C-alpha positions as CSV (number, residue, x, y, z in Angstrom):
1,M,-95.7,22.0,45.0
2,P,-93.7,22.8,48.2
3,D,-92.0,19.4,47.8
4,D,-91.0,20.1,44.2
5,Y,-89.8,23.6,45.2
6,S,-87.6,22.2,48.0
7,R,-86.2,19.5,45.6
8,L,-85.4,22.2,43.0
9,M,-83.8,24.5,45.6
10,G,-81.8,21.5,47.1
11,S,-80.6,20.7,43.6
12,K,-79.5,24.3,42.9
13,R,-77.7,24.5,46.3
14,A,-76.0,21.1,45.6
15,N,-75.0,22.3,42.1
16,D,-73.6,25.6,43.4
17,T,-71.7,23.7,46.1
18,E,-70.3,21.3,43.5
19,E,-69.2,24.1,41.3
20,T,-67.5,25.9,44.2
21,I,-65.7,22.7,45.2
22,M,-64.6,22.0,41.6
23,E,-63.1,25.6,41.4
24,S,-61.1,24.7,44.6
25,V,-60.1,21.4,43.0
26,V,-58.8,23.1,39.9
27,K,-56.7,25.5,42.1
28,T,-55.5,23.0,44.7
29,G,-55.7,19.6,43.1
30,D,-56.7,18.2,46.5
31,V,-58.1,14.7,46.1
32,K,-60.2,15.2,49.2
33,D,-62.0,18.1,47.5
34,I,-62.5,16.0,44.4
35,T,-64.1,13.2,46.5
36,E,-66.3,15.8,48.1
37,S,-67.3,17.1,44.7
38,I,-68.3,13.6,43.6
39,E,-70.3,13.0,46.7
40,V,-72.2,16.3,46.4
41,H,-72.8,15.7,42.7
42,R,-74.4,12.4,43.2
43,S,-77.3,14.1,44.9
44,P,-78.5,16.2,41.9
45,R,-78.0,13.2,39.7
46,V,-80.6,11.3,41.8
47,L,-82.9,14.4,42.0
48,R,-82.9,14.7,38.2
49,P,-83.9,11.4,36.8
50,E,-84.0,10.2,33.2
51,G,-86.3,12.5,31.3
52,H,-85.5,15.6,33.3
53,P,-84.3,18.4,30.9
54,R,-80.9,18.7,32.7
55,H,-80.3,14.9,33.2
56,S,-77.8,14.6,30.3
57,Y,-76.1,17.8,31.3
58,L,-75.6,16.6,34.9
59,L,-74.3,13.2,33.8
60,N,-71.8,14.8,31.5
61,K,-70.8,17.3,34.2
62,F,-70.4,14.5,36.7
63,G,-67.8,12.9,34.5
64,H,-65.4,15.8,35.3
65,P,-64.6,15.1,39.0
66,L,-64.5,11.4,38.4
67,F,-62.0,11.9,35.7
68,S,-60.0,14.3,37.9
69,R,-59.9,11.8,40.7
70,F,-58.7,9.1,38.3
71,Q,-55.9,11.4,37.2
72,H,-54.8,11.9,40.8
73,S,-55.4,8.4,42.2
74,G,-55.3,6.0,39.2
75,A,-58.5,4.4,40.3
76,I,-59.8,2.5,37.2
77,G,-63.4,2.5,38.6
78,D,-63.5,6.3,38.4
79,L,-62.2,6.3,34.8
80,T,-64.7,3.6,33.9
81,E,-67.6,5.5,35.4
82,S,-66.5,8.7,33.8
83,I,-66.3,7.1,30.4
84,E,-69.7,5.4,30.8
85,L,-71.3,8.7,31.9
86,R,-69.8,10.5,28.9
87,R,-70.7,7.7,26.6
88,S,-74.3,7.9,27.6
89,T,-74.4,11.6,27.0
90,L,-72.6,11.5,23.6
91,T,-75.5,9.8,22.0
92,R,-78.1,12.2,23.2
93,S,-79.2,15.3,21.2
94,D,-80.0,17.3,24.3
95,I,-76.4,17.7,25.3
96,I,-75.0,19.2,22.1
97,E,-73.6,22.3,23.9
98,D,-71.3,20.0,25.9
99,F,-70.7,17.5,23.2
100,E,-67.3,18.8,22.1
101,E,-66.0,18.8,25.7
102,S,-67.3,15.3,26.2
103,I,-65.4,14.2,23.1
104,K,-62.2,15.9,24.3
105,L,-62.3,14.2,27.7
106,Y,-63.5,10.9,26.4
107,R,-60.6,10.9,23.9
108,S,-58.2,11.9,26.6
109,A,-59.4,9.0,28.8
110,L,-58.9,6.5,25.9
111,S,-55.4,7.7,25.2
112,L,-54.1,7.4,28.8
113,P,-51.6,4.6,29.6
114,L,-53.4,2.8,32.4
115,N,-50.8,1.1,34.6
116,G,-51.7,-2.4,35.7
117,N,-54.4,-2.9,33.0
118,P,-52.7,-4.2,29.8
119,D,-56.0,-4.5,27.9
120,R,-56.6,-0.7,28.2
121,K,-53.2,0.8,27.6
122,G,-54.0,3.8,25.5
123,G,-57.4,2.4,24.7
124,N,-58.3,-0.8,22.8
125,I,-59.2,-0.7,19.2
126,E,-63.0,-0.9,19.9
127,D,-62.8,2.1,22.2
128,I,-60.7,4.1,19.8
129,T,-63.1,3.3,16.9
130,E,-66.0,4.5,19.1
131,S,-64.0,7.7,19.9
132,I,-63.4,8.2,16.1
133,K,-67.2,7.9,15.5
134,F,-68.0,10.6,18.0
135,I,-65.2,12.9,16.7
136,V,-66.5,12.5,13.1
137,F,-69.9,13.6,14.5
138,A,-68.3,16.6,16.1
139,L,-66.9,17.5,12.7
140,T,-70.5,17.7,11.4
141,L,-71.1,20.3,14.0
142,R,-67.9,22.2,13.0
143,Q,-68.5,22.8,9.3
144,E,-66.1,24.6,7.0
145,G,-65.5,28.0,8.4
146,H,-66.1,27.0,12.0
147,S,-63.4,28.6,14.2
148,H,-62.6,25.2,15.9
149,R,-62.7,22.9,12.9
150,S,-58.9,22.6,12.9
151,Q,-59.1,21.3,16.5
152,S,-61.6,18.6,15.5
153,L,-59.5,17.6,12.5
154,S,-56.5,17.3,14.8
155,N,-58.5,15.3,17.3
156,L,-59.6,12.9,14.6
157,A,-56.1,12.6,13.3
158,Y,-54.8,11.8,16.8
159,S,-57.4,9.0,17.3
160,L,-56.7,7.5,13.9
161,R,-53.0,7.5,14.7
162,L,-53.8,5.7,18.0
163,R,-55.8,3.1,16.0
164,F,-53.0,2.8,13.4
165,E,-50.5,2.1,16.2
166,R,-52.6,-0.9,17.3
167,S,-53.8,-2.2,14.0
168,G,-51.1,-1.1,11.5
169,S,-53.8,0.0,9.0
170,V,-52.2,2.0,6.2
171,E,-55.5,3.7,5.6
172,D,-55.6,5.1,9.1
173,I,-52.0,6.6,8.9
174,T,-52.7,8.0,5.4
175,E,-55.9,9.7,6.6
176,T,-54.0,10.9,9.7
177,V,-51.5,12.7,7.6
178,D,-54.2,14.2,5.4
179,L,-56.2,15.4,8.4
180,Y,-53.1,16.9,10.1
181,R,-52.4,18.8,6.8
182,S,-56.0,20.0,6.6
183,A,-55.9,21.2,10.2
184,L,-52.6,23.0,9.6
185,A,-53.9,24.7,6.5
186,L,-56.8,26.2,8.6
187,T,-54.4,27.8,11.2
């Protein structure tokens, strides 16, 4: 019991520290703070293994500083790890409260032009199609009348447009126009 208690308290302190560092990162944009946040967050990730009730939440949350560091440094490894963490949480039902944020950041990652990596400029078709699948699922959470349904329709339209730009599929661009019209009608 004392061992479990100290592990729990250590996780809480690490989580509080990570949250404070991330607040600083948002205000300052200092890459050193982002790196510290990543290092601190790795500890609760280890202390909360697969099966722990907060495991998915922590994996999802850990994607934030990795994605921030990628935005500042352009390190493809950080983007890749962020996407993999988010991808692993998007398929889990215990992370629904953070699902929409995961989709937003995952879609943003796919749409970024990644210098020096021609295979990933703006996301390849397989990644975009996977993003579309998750956004369609988000729409099932945002039924008619949901205050953010318009945003999900726009997100889906954006991803379909990205796929159209790579594939030339008339169906994708037609659906994009229809979705943007539907989103606009809700605002």
